[in-house]
NUVO-896331 format. One line per 4 residues: their letters; for each residue x, y, z of N, C-alpha, C. Coordinates in nm, 4 decimals. Layout:
BEGIN
A	X,Y,Z,X,Y,Z,X,Y,Z; ...
//
This chain:
BEGIN
XXXX	13.7034,7.8125,8.9844,13.5798,7.8350,9.0608,13.5390,7.9827,9.0564; 13.6388,8.0739,9.0734,13.6090,8.2167,9.0718,13.5507,8.2597,8.9371; 13.6121,8.2104,8.8278,13.5652,8.2484,8.6940,13.4242,8.1966,8.6695; 13.3981,8.0728,8.7111,13.2662,8.0143,8.6940,13.1622,8.0937,8.7724
XXXX	13.1959,8.1289,8.8939,13.1021,8.2045,8.9776,13.0746,8.3415,8.9160; 13.1772,8.4092,8.8660,13.1590,8.5399,8.8032,13.0691,8.5295,8.6807; 13.0844,8.4209,8.6035,13.0006,8.4003,8.4847,12.8549,8.3828,8.5230; 12.8296,8.3040,8.6285,12.6919,8.2832,8.6750,12.6289,8.4148,8.7170
XXXX	12.7033,8.4981,8.7911,12.6511,8.6276,8.8366,12.6194,8.7175,8.7177; 12.7066,8.7164,8.6158,12.6832,8.7976,8.4962,12.5559,8.7539,8.4261; 12.5331,8.6241,8.4149,12.4116,8.5728,8.3498,12.2879,8.6187,8.4252; 12.2906,8.6065,8.5583,12.1767,8.6507,8.6388,12.1517,8.7999,8.6218
XXXX	12.2592,8.8792,8.6122,12.2442,9.0235,8.5953,12.1770,9.0561,8.4633; 12.2169,8.9849,8.3576,12.1564,9.0081,8.2263,12.0091,8.9713,8.2285; 11.9754,8.8580,8.2920,11.8349,8.8172,8.3035,11.7540,8.9226,8.3763; 11.8089,8.9739,8.4864,11.7393,9.0763,8.5635,11.7138,9.1998,8.4798
XXXX	11.8144,9.2439,8.4041,11.7992,9.3648,8.3245,11.6878,9.3493,8.2225; 11.6739,9.2320,8.1619,11.5676,9.2089,8.0648,11.4313,9.2032,8.1331; 11.4265,9.1412,8.2502,11.2987,9.1175,8.3171,11.2356,9.2450,8.3698; 11.3149,9.3514,8.3917,11.2589,9.4686,8.4556,11.2052,9.5715,8.3556
XXXX	11.1964,9.5380,8.2288,11.1302,9.6253,8.1332,10.9891,9.6553,8.1815; 10.9547,9.7835,8.1904,10.8252,9.8213,8.2482,10.7087,9.7604,8.1723; 10.7234,9.7477,8.0402,10.6146,9.6924,7.9596,10.5823,9.5477,7.9951; 10.6792,9.4770,8.0525,10.6592,9.3365,8.0857,10.6158,9.3155,8.2306
XXXX	10.6054,9.4238,8.3050,10.5668,9.4115,8.4453,10.4150,9.4026,8.4592; 10.3690,9.3671,8.5780,10.2284,9.3333,8.6025,10.1647,9.4358,8.6952; 10.0396,9.4694,8.6659,9.9669,9.5624,8.7516,9.8919,9.4897,8.8630; 9.9013,9.5438,8.9815,9.8118,9.5121,9.0920,9.7391,9.6421,9.1226
XXXX	9.6070,9.6423,9.1162,9.5275,9.7644,9.1302,9.5636,9.8664,9.0209; 9.5478,9.8254,8.8968,9.5828,9.9117,8.7828,9.5060,10.0434,8.7891; 9.5750,10.1582,8.7793,9.5047,10.2870,8.7794,9.4330,10.3104,8.6469; 9.3397,10.4018,8.6475,9.2611,10.4259,8.5269,9.3454,10.4893,8.4164
XXXX	9.4372,10.5773,8.4559,9.5174,10.6485,8.3556,9.6663,10.6289,8.3854; 9.7405,10.5749,8.2872,9.8842,10.5575,8.3011,9.9466,10.5436,8.1629; 10.0777,10.5675,8.1557,10.1494,10.5580,8.0287,10.2944,10.5196,8.0560; 10.3487,10.4324,7.9723,10.4901,10.3996,7.9759,10.5539,10.4537,7.8489
XXXX	10.6566,10.5359,7.8671,10.7245,10.5958,7.7528,10.8725,10.6108,7.7866; 10.9578,10.5668,7.6965,11.1030,10.5726,7.7179,11.1414,10.5059,7.8505; 11.0761,10.3962,7.8785,11.0993,10.3172,8.0001,11.0768,10.3980,8.1283; 10.9877,10.4959,8.1212,10.9423,10.5696,8.2388,10.7917,10.5505,8.2522
XXXX	10.7447,10.5465,8.3761,10.6021,10.5305,8.4036,10.5455,10.6613,8.4557; 10.4358,10.7048,8.3942,10.3600,10.8204,8.4430,10.2182,10.7733,8.4688; 10.1684,10.8000,8.5885,10.0311,10.7595,8.6194,9.9572,10.8715,8.6898; 9.8250,10.8707,8.6739,9.7406,10.9507,8.7623,9.6988,10.8571,8.8741
XXXX	9.7477,10.8867,8.9941,9.7298,10.7966,9.1075,9.5823,10.7855,9.1433; 9.5387,10.6647,9.1694,9.3988,10.6380,9.2033,9.3562,10.7164,9.3269; 9.2482,10.7941,9.3180,9.2009,10.8702,9.4345,9.1628,10.7793,9.5511; 9.1843,10.8316,9.6719,9.1450,10.7626,9.7960,9.2010,10.6203,9.8023
XXXX	9.3262,10.6017,9.7596,9.3890,10.4697,9.7601,9.5048,10.4683,9.8593; 9.5340,10.3487,9.9136,9.6442,10.3382,10.0090,9.6815,10.1922,10.0303; 9.7918,10.1712,10.1023,9.8378,10.0398,10.1474,9.8700,10.0536,10.2955; 9.7925,9.9859,10.3800,9.8108,9.9981,10.5252,9.7344,9.8855,10.5937
XXXX	9.7900,9.8391,10.7076,9.7232,9.7337,10.7827,9.7108,9.7688,10.9311; 9.5925,9.7935,10.9760,9.5445,9.7862,11.1137,9.5987,9.8936,11.2079; 9.7289,9.8946,11.2357,9.7806,9.9685,11.3514,9.7533,10.1183,11.3425; 9.7295,10.1777,11.4559,9.7061,10.3200,11.4773,9.5716,10.3681,11.4229
XXXX	9.5435,10.3382,11.2953,9.4203,10.3879,11.2344,9.3040,10.2903,11.2492; 9.3338,10.1629,11.2716,9.2285,10.0654,11.2946,9.1609,10.0121,11.1704; 9.2177,10.0386,11.0520,9.1590,9.9855,10.9287,9.2680,9.9228,10.8425; 9.2253,9.8447,10.7435,9.3168,9.7826,10.6475,9.2733,9.8200,10.5069
XXXX	9.3675,9.8718,10.4278,9.3422,9.9025,10.2865,9.4570,9.8478,10.2032; 9.4245,9.8037,10.0820,9.5245,9.7421,9.9948,9.4865,9.7688,9.8496; 9.4569,9.8957,9.8191,9.4010,9.9272,9.6875,9.4829,10.0286,9.6076; 9.6047,10.0602,9.6511,9.6881,10.1534,9.5755,9.7516,10.0825,9.4562
XXXX	9.7759,10.1526,9.3467,9.8366,10.0907,9.2285,9.9808,10.0468,9.2537; 10.0180,9.9349,9.1908,10.1510,9.8759,9.2089,10.1876,9.8019,9.0811; 10.2942,9.8460,9.0153,10.3444,9.7819,8.8939,10.4711,9.7050,8.9320; 10.4714,9.5737,8.9099,10.5788,9.4939,8.9694,10.6293,9.3819,8.8779
XXXX	10.7490,9.3361,8.9128,10.8057,9.2124,8.8610,10.8423,9.1256,8.9795; 10.8657,8.9962,8.9551,10.8963,8.9018,9.0633,11.0451,8.8684,9.0627; 11.1032,8.8672,9.1826,11.2464,8.8437,9.1973,11.2731,8.7537,9.3167; 11.3828,8.6794,9.3088,11.4298,8.6015,9.4218,11.5696,8.6460,9.4594
XXXX	11.6210,8.5916,9.5675,11.7577,8.6206,9.6068,11.7787,8.7627,9.6547; 11.9029,8.8063,9.6461,11.9412,8.9390,9.6940,11.9546,9.0335,9.5746; 11.9183,9.1601,9.5958,11.9148,9.2542,9.4845,11.9198,9.3981,9.5351; 11.9415,9.4879,9.4404,11.9332,9.6317,9.4642,11.8305,9.6903,9.3674
XXXX	11.7258,9.7525,9.4202,11.6237,9.8179,9.3375,11.6361,9.9688,9.3563; 11.6184,10.0416,9.2457,11.6397,10.1860,9.2509,11.5452,10.2551,9.1539; 11.5010,10.3772,9.1896,11.4120,10.4532,9.1013,11.4215,10.6023,9.1335; 11.3969,10.6835,9.0325,11.3886,10.8292,9.0469,11.2415,10.8676,9.0518
XXXX	11.2025,10.9408,9.1577,11.0620,10.9729,9.1822,11.0371,11.1230,9.1714; 10.9238,11.1571,9.1117,10.8753,11.2952,9.1153,10.7233,11.2924,9.1069; 10.6594,11.3984,9.1546,10.5134,11.3995,9.1536,10.4573,11.5367,9.1826; 10.3341,11.5576,9.1385,10.2619,11.6827,9.1673,10.1825,11.6633,9.2969
XXXX	10.2555,11.6436,9.4065,10.1921,11.6160,9.5347,10.1061,11.7345,9.5780; 9.9847,11.7057,9.6243,9.8909,11.8126,9.6583,9.8337,11.7981,9.7983; 9.7933,11.6773,9.8309,9.7117,11.6530,9.9497,9.7894,11.5709,10.0512; 9.7570,11.5880,10.1779,9.8215,11.5133,10.2842,9.8260,11.3635,10.2526
XXXX	9.9418,11.3049,10.2687,9.9709,11.1629,10.2484,9.9874,11.1230,10.1019; 9.9822,11.2169,10.0054,10.0179,11.1823,9.8672,10.1595,11.1260,9.8673; 10.1819,11.0152,9.7943,10.3100,10.9444,9.8059,10.3453,10.8676,9.6791; 10.4756,10.8538,9.6545,10.5283,10.7687,9.5476,10.6431,10.6868,9.6047
XXXX	10.6687,10.5712,9.5455,10.7812,10.4953,9.5967,10.8012,10.3586,9.5366; 10.8945,10.2862,9.5973,10.9210,10.1458,9.5684,10.8442,10.0593,9.6674; 10.8060,9.9391,9.6251,10.7516,9.8422,9.7182,10.8158,9.7063,9.6941; 10.8499,9.6393,9.8043,10.8960,9.5007,9.8034,10.7906,9.4231,9.8806
XXXX	10.7262,9.3264,9.8175,10.6043,9.2679,9.8728,10.6048,9.1153,9.8597; 10.5744,9.0495,9.9694,10.5524,8.9054,9.9670,10.4040,8.8767,9.9467; 10.3203,8.9395,10.0275,10.1751,8.9265,10.0159,10.1106,9.0442,10.0876; 9.9782,9.0416,10.1050,9.9076,9.1571,10.1608,9.9373,9.1805,10.3083
XXXX	10.0030,9.0836,10.3732,10.0384,9.0990,10.5146,10.1864,9.1271,10.5373; 10.2654,9.1181,10.4305,10.4102,9.1335,10.4441,10.4667,9.2133,10.3275; 10.4986,9.3398,10.3535,10.5546,9.4246,10.2487,10.6258,9.5448,10.3103; 10.7124,9.6045,10.2304,10.7798,9.7287,10.2670,10.7622,9.8252,10.1516
XXXX	10.7095,9.9438,10.1802,10.7018,10.0484,10.0778,10.7802,10.1693,10.1285; 10.8528,10.2330,10.0377,10.9383,10.3437,10.0778,10.9510,10.4435,9.9640; 10.9526,10.5719,9.9973,10.9617,10.6750,9.8946,10.9386,10.8124,9.9512; 10.8689,10.8956,9.8735,10.8376,11.0333,9.9118,10.6929,11.0406,9.9580
XXXX	10.6692,11.1122,10.0675,10.5322,11.1324,10.1156,10.5154,11.2782,10.1585; 10.4065,11.3380,10.1138,10.3756,11.4784,10.1412,10.2842,11.4837,10.2641; 10.3354,11.5381,10.3738,10.2597,11.5395,10.4991,10.2650,11.6786,10.5614; 10.1461,11.7391,10.5798,10.1354,11.8698,10.6447,10.2275,11.9737,10.5808
XXXX	10.2298,11.9732,10.4484,10.3055,12.0729,10.3740,10.4543,12.0458,10.3617; 10.5014,11.9336,10.4140,10.6432,11.9009,10.4096,10.6655,11.7708,10.3322; 10.7867,11.7595,10.2740,10.8235,11.6383,10.2009,10.9060,11.5496,10.2918; 10.8708,11.4221,10.2934,10.9362,11.3259,10.3805,10.9850,11.2061,10.3014
XXXX	11.0996,11.1515,10.3422,11.1366,11.0173,10.3002,11.0634,10.9244,10.3963; 10.9749,10.8444,10.3423,10.8790,10.7700,10.4232,10.8937,10.6205,10.3981; 10.8855,10.5419,10.5049,10.8896,10.3962,10.4914,10.7810,10.3338,10.5773; 10.7029,10.2460,10.5174,10.6034,10.1663,10.5900,10.6474,10.0205,10.5835
XXXX	10.6647,9.9599,10.6999,10.6999,9.8194,10.7110,10.5793,9.7458,10.7674; 10.5329,9.6458,10.6935,10.4128,9.5718,10.7332,10.4441,9.4245,10.7516; 10.4239,9.3764,10.8719,10.4234,9.2338,10.9034,10.2986,9.2112,10.9889; 10.1891,9.1785,10.9237,10.0548,9.1693,10.9823,10.0016,9.3080,11.0168
XXXX	10.0786,9.3890,11.0907,10.0434,9.5282,11.1181,10.1501,9.6199,11.0594; 10.1088,9.7411,11.0232,10.2010,9.8369,10.9618,10.2639,9.9287,11.0658; 10.3904,9.9664,11.0407,10.4498,10.0787,11.1133,10.4957,10.1826,11.0122; 10.5277,10.3019,11.0592,10.5574,10.4130,10.9683,10.6710,10.4956,11.0250
XXXX	10.7744,10.5188,10.9452,10.8834,10.6069,10.9846,10.9037,10.7131,10.8777; 10.9395,10.8354,10.9206,10.9582,10.9459,10.8262,11.0854,11.0231,10.8593; 11.1459,11.0768,10.7543,11.2576,11.1689,10.7659,11.2200,11.2939,10.6874; 11.1977,11.4050,10.7570,11.1519,11.5277,10.6911,11.2679,11.5974,10.6215
XXXX	11.2461,11.6360,10.4958,11.3474,11.7065,10.4182,11.3371,11.8567,10.4430; 11.4512,11.9269,10.4363,11.4537,12.0701,10.4640,11.3768,12.1502,10.3603; 11.3793,12.1035,10.2362,11.3086,12.1725,10.1286,11.2565,12.0700,10.0294; 11.1673,12.1137,9.9434,11.1055,12.0237,9.8465,11.1964,12.0077,9.7245
XXXX	11.2555,11.8905,9.7042,11.3401,11.8690,9.5865,11.2534,11.8438,9.4633; 11.3054,11.8732,9.3437,11.2278,11.8453,9.2221,11.2094,11.6954,9.1985; 11.3023,11.6156,9.2521,11.2928,11.4693,9.2422,11.3765,11.4102,9.3542; 11.3614,11.2813,9.3739,11.4410,11.2100,9.4742,11.4635,11.0680,9.4261
XXXX	11.5814,11.0148,9.4540,11.6135,10.8765,9.4230,11.5933,10.7918,9.5476; 11.5319,10.6759,9.5311,11.5149,10.5807,9.6395,11.5817,10.4489,9.6001; 11.6544,10.3909,9.6944,11.7208,10.2629,9.6702,11.6874,10.1676,9.7839; 11.6518,10.0448,9.7478,11.6254,9.9398,9.8463,11.7164,9.8214,9.8162
XXXX	11.7904,9.7776,9.9159,11.8852,9.6677,9.8987,11.8405,9.5502,9.9854; 11.8158,9.4374,9.9206,11.7790,9.3174,9.9961,11.9032,9.2354,10.0244; 11.9318,9.2151,10.1531,12.0432,9.1332,10.1968,11.9914,9.0322,10.2974; 11.9970,8.9034,10.2600,11.9525,8.7954,10.3482,11.8108,8.8218,10.3984
XXXX	11.7923,8.8481,10.5282,11.6577,8.8629,10.5833,11.6230,9.0075,10.6142; 11.6833,9.1030,10.5406,11.6586,9.2443,10.5684,11.6569,9.3264,10.4400; 11.5888,9.4417,10.4479,11.5887,9.5414,10.3412,11.6510,9.6691,10.3955; 11.7533,9.7191,10.3261,11.8148,9.8469,10.3622,11.7590,9.9547,10.2693
XXXX	11.7174,10.0673,10.3281,11.6544,10.1761,10.2538,11.7472,10.2970,10.2497; 11.7626,10.3562,10.1314,11.8469,10.4735,10.1130,11.7726,10.5770,10.0270; 11.8123,10.7047,10.0418,11.7633,10.8069,9.9493,11.8800,10.8932,9.9026; 11.8606,10.9599,9.7882,11.9628,11.0475,9.7321,11.8953,11.1604,9.6552
XXXX	11.9603,11.2748,9.6521,11.9109,11.3873,9.5728,11.9842,11.3994,9.4397; 12.0878,11.3155,9.4191,12.1672,11.3272,9.2971,12.2095,11.1925,9.2374; 12.1642,11.0816,9.2926,12.2005,10.9471,9.2479,12.3496,10.9204,9.2651; 12.4140,10.9958,9.3543,12.5558,10.9734,9.3825,12.5761,10.9459,9.5312
XXXX	12.5336,11.0395,9.6125,12.5454,11.0236,9.7569,12.4139,10.9705,9.8123; 12.4178,10.8515,9.8717,12.2980,10.7884,9.9266,12.3063,10.7856,10.0794; 12.1958,10.8187,10.1428,12.1858,10.8229,10.2881,12.0899,10.7139,10.3338; 12.1348,10.6317,10.4281,12.0516,10.5224,10.4775,11.9495,10.5752,10.5781
XXXX	11.8244,10.5310,10.5639,11.7182,10.5757,10.6543,11.6541,10.4627,10.7333; 11.6724,10.3378,10.6889,11.6009,10.2294,10.7568,11.6657,10.0956,10.7236; 11.6628,10.0049,10.8194,11.6955,9.8642,10.7985,11.5807,9.7859,10.8597; 11.5081,9.7099,10.7776,11.3866,9.6432,10.8257,11.3871,9.4973,10.7841
XXXX	11.3288,9.4096,10.8636,11.3282,9.2658,10.8315,11.2293,9.2310,10.7210; 11.2660,9.1319,10.6411,11.1766,9.0716,10.5438,11.2225,8.9273,10.5254; 11.1288,8.8357,10.5126,11.1599,8.6932,10.5119,11.2701,8.6581,10.4123; 11.3617,8.5765,10.4567,11.4739,8.5301,10.3761,11.4285,8.4175,10.2826
XXXX	11.5023,8.4001,10.1713,11.4783,8.2883,10.0788,11.3326,8.2797,10.0345; 11.2725,8.3938,10.0070,11.1326,8.4002,9.9656,11.1210,8.4894,9.8427; 11.0581,8.4429,9.7342,11.0374,8.5305,9.6182,10.9534,8.6519,9.6568; 10.9832,8.7658,9.5964,10.9111,8.8890,9.6286,10.8696,8.9611,9.5005
XXXX	10.7678,9.0442,9.5124,10.7272,9.1366,9.4077,10.7993,9.2697,9.4318; 10.8611,9.3228,9.3287,10.9371,9.4471,9.3411,10.8882,9.5432,9.2340; 10.8575,9.6661,9.2742,10.8123,9.7597,9.1726,10.7719,9.8947,9.2258; 10.6858,9.9608,9.1500,10.6544,10.1021,9.1667,10.5130,10.1188,9.2185
XXXX	10.4982,10.2014,9.3212,10.3666,10.2210,9.3807,10.3452,10.3680,9.4131; 10.2197,10.4071,9.4246,10.1834,10.5430,9.4647,10.0453,10.5372,9.5280; 10.0162,10.6356,9.6109,9.8876,10.6373,9.6800,9.8455,10.7802,9.7069; 9.7148,10.7983,9.7227,9.6568,10.9292,9.7543,9.5422,10.9076,9.8529
XXXX	9.5759,10.8721,9.9780,9.4729,10.8304,10.0740,9.3649,10.9342,10.1003; 9.4036,11.0612,10.1068,9.3081,11.1676,10.1389,9.2653,11.2491,10.0175; 9.3327,11.2274,9.9045,9.3149,11.3166,9.7910,9.2438,11.2555,9.6727; 9.2394,11.3342,9.5658,9.1746,11.2931,9.4418,9.2750,11.2464,9.3378
XXXX	9.3929,11.2064,9.3844,9.4957,11.1599,9.2933,9.5863,11.2725,9.2470; 9.6958,11.2359,9.1812,9.7925,11.3335,9.1324,9.8803,11.2654,9.0287; 9.9564,11.3445,8.9549,10.0471,11.2895,8.8548,10.1755,11.2444,8.9220; 10.2113,11.1181,8.9024,10.3333,11.0607,8.9585,10.4207,11.0073,8.8457
XXXX	10.5509,11.0322,8.8550,10.6446,10.9914,8.7510,10.7565,10.9070,8.8118; 10.7855,10.7940,8.7459,10.8900,10.7015,8.7895,10.9881,10.6845,8.6744; 11.1148,10.7168,8.6980,11.2161,10.7097,8.5935,11.3338,10.6229,8.6371; 11.3998,10.5635,8.5373,11.5249,10.4903,8.5585,11.5091,10.3765,8.6602
XXXX	11.3962,10.3094,8.6578,11.3775,10.1952,8.7476,11.4726,10.0829,8.7081; 11.5401,10.0270,8.8074,11.6308,9.9158,8.7798,11.6328,9.8205,8.8983; 11.6577,9.6951,8.8689,11.6799,9.5937,8.9718,11.8074,9.5193,8.9335; 11.9051,9.5231,9.0218,12.0349,9.4604,8.9959,12.0535,9.3419,9.0896
XXXX	12.0754,9.2252,9.0314,12.0996,9.1055,9.1121,12.2302,9.1193,9.1891; 12.2292,9.0763,9.3152,12.3502,9.0743,9.3980,12.3844,8.9289,9.4333; 12.5123,8.8946,9.4365,12.5500,8.7575,9.4725,12.5103,8.7263,9.6159; 12.4642,8.6067,9.6372,12.4190,8.5635,9.7692,12.5352,8.5634,9.8683
XXXX	12.5156,8.6287,9.9820,12.6246,8.6405,10.0791,12.6664,8.5044,10.1351; 12.5705,8.4176,10.1569,12.6055,8.2859,10.2094,12.6896,8.2072,10.1090; 12.6554,8.2208,9.9809,12.7315,8.1511,9.8770,12.8742,8.2062,9.8693; 12.8865,8.3384,9.8771,13.0193,8.3988,9.8746,13.1044,8.3509,9.9910
XXXX	13.0439,8.3411,10.1082,13.1173,8.2953,10.2260,13.1591,8.1490,10.2088; 13.0708,8.0691,10.1508,13.1019,7.9280,10.1285,13.2200,7.9157,10.0313; 13.2159,7.9918,9.9204,13.3234,7.9877,9.8242,13.4556,8.0323,9.8860; 13.4476,8.1333,9.9691,13.5684,8.1823,10.0363,13.6333,8.0749,10.1213
XXX	13.5505,7.9940,10.1845,13.6017,7.8922,10.2767,13.6314,7.7588,10.2097; 13.6027,7.7461,10.0788,13.6216,7.6166,10.0113,13.7050,7.6309,9.8837; 13.7961,7.7190,9.8827,13.8849,7.7345,9.7672,14.0117,7.6521,9.7856
//
């Protein structure tokens, strides 16, 4: 049973690795200028674009660019982010999305001259949490781990030591769109770079528990 289960997990991992090729991913709100080279995405972020629903500001927008693939089950998504951030709220990041009313976006956001690890969790209405960094790093790694009915958010400055910043709910047993997003709500856009994007399948915790109890 253990060998069979390990083989199934390996097959799923290989499928995931093939599916996340940037060239095969799909655009939602495709920006005017973008390029994929050496499996990295560089885009000029669409001016005056954002993803937000209702709360605090009283408006809903859903027009920021998002390059995604579709995934089910539990997984770990990771990406290296950098950008020529200029204007308040310029941002790059990962997004895990069910639909326009249910999504989590997390990454770097430039606010009032400071760099923040920023997460927006939207379930009908959006909320926003930030962790201000002491200095502006040349890049930052963001990792999102889906476990059952939650997403765990982490950041790293070296892809070795990861610090958790958020644990937020997202519907269990539901296919999601996973990918790269950026926005420039107040600005005229900026150059955003996404490198080393990966999605790694994780074995289902409920299945592991079942196997543990039925050996």
